[in-house]
Phi, psi and omega in degrees: 000006184299334183278352181280124179277130177240125181260117176267115193276350180211160178294124177250107185280060181222092184304325182296313180297313180300317179299316181293322178293318181292332178293326191255334188226174167270107187264127175250126180263094189301322184295337183263004182264119184292312182260086186291323181297314179296318180300312182296320180297326182275333189241001187301328183292330185269348183273113182246355181214150175236136172244123180230192181210198179292340183265333179202136181229253179213105178271178185299322181297313180294316180301318179298328182278354182242087186295337183254015180294129182245332186208142171243117181249112186263133177274057187185163171276317184297145183241010186291344179265008179242131177280091185294325180296317179292322177296317180297318180298321182270353183075026180275130179286149179226135176227159175221195185235067181284171173070308188295336181258000184303311183298316182298316182292319178295319176302315182295323178300315178295320178301320178294320177301312179296319183295320180289311185289321182264004177053049185296316181294319180293322179295321177299313180295327179299317179290312184299327183277356179085005184290336181301328180295341182261000178151162181292152177287151183294161179291149180244201186241138181291142175265313182307130177092351179292142178282131185244124174253135185238126174267111184097114183240052173274209182303310184289317179301317179294322179294323176294316180301316180300317180292319180294328177299327179295341176261019179059033179270126171295137185247135170225168185205165171226131170220177181300327178217150180295141180266131184278346187255016177234154184266353186286156180286134182258138173240131185287350177222155179292325179298316178296319178299312182298323182288344185242022175219164178258335176232125181247123184248130176265115183221027182259169176285152177273118175226176176299328180292327185259358176296129183057036176295335172264101182241188183301318182297317180294316180298317179295327178292324178292317167087177187291350175250359183274158180234133176257131176241123178239109174243015180271258177224150181304314183293355171299334187249134170287096192298315177301322178294320179296314181300312182296323179294320179290316180296321183276352180081016177279349176231139186286329181177172180206143172239115191236123175257349184224154184218164188291324184229063183297140006269017180279125182238135179305123184293340178298339182279340189297327184267005184270126181285340184265018181231134174245128186243126179237151184272055177051064184241024183308318180258014191277058169243154182300319183295313184289319180297327176294317178296320177297315180298318179298324177292317178303308181293318180298321178293319178296314179299315181300316181298311185283349174258010180057041175251163179297138177295149182285317183222072184285142168256314175232000000 
C-alpha cells in the first residue's frame, strides 16, 4: 500500500499515528505545504485517502480537488469538519473513532465539575504562591448532590451521567426526542433543562441545529449559581454571550475544554476564578490516543484491502 497517497489535513501531534501512516502509505502533511494549490494540482491523482481530526477534515472544496479520493478517516468522533453530503454524493467512505475515547471525555467532564466548584486550580495556585501562610483558602461549593443536566445522551453523555450518579447527582437531559430506555428526566427544550439543573453539560454532536445551542436565554436560565461544562465543540456556545455572563456574574462558573476559535481563547476569561480552561484535551491520554490511531490506520487498511470498515460512518 506504499503507493497509496494519504493526505493529513492538519497537524496531528501523535508521533505513533504519523509513524504508522508513514510505514504503510505515502503520507502528505498538507498543513506544512506552503503552496497548497500547486501541491494538489501535482499530486491529486495519487491521493486516495484523507486523515483529519476535530480541527480539520475534508470540506467540499478539498473533496472536489481530489478526484480519486475514496475514504476520509477521522482521528476524532466529531464529524463537523467533514462534508458528509459531498462524501455521500461521491461514494467516499467516512470513518471516525467512537467508543475508545468515551471514558476519557466523561472523566474529564466530572473533573471540570469538581475543579470549578471546589476551585482546585485556584487552590493549587494559592499554595504555590505562598498565600496559604497568610491564611486559609476561602470556602468553596459542594459537588455531591448537585443536579446535572446533559445536552446529548449518546455514548459520552450516558458515561457522564453514570459517573455523576455516583456523586448522588440527579440527572436530567435534552435530546431531539425523548429516549424510552433511560430513567433520567427529559426536558423538551434546552432552556427548560437549564432552568432545572445546577450544572449543564454540553455533550452533543456539532450540527447546524446545535450550533450556539448555548445562547443568552439558556445562560440566563442556568443563572448566577449555575455552572456550564463544555466538552463538546466550541461553536456549541455563543462565546461572547458566555464571556459577558461570566464577567457580569449572570453565570456562576464554567469548565471549558473547547472554544470557538481554538487555540484562541477570550482573554476576559483568564482572570476569572470561577472558570477552568483546558486546551481541548478530552481524549488526551496516551492509552486512548493510541487506540484512536489504531482505528484510523485500521480503517484505511480495511478499505484498501476490501475488508469491512472497523467504524464506518458512511
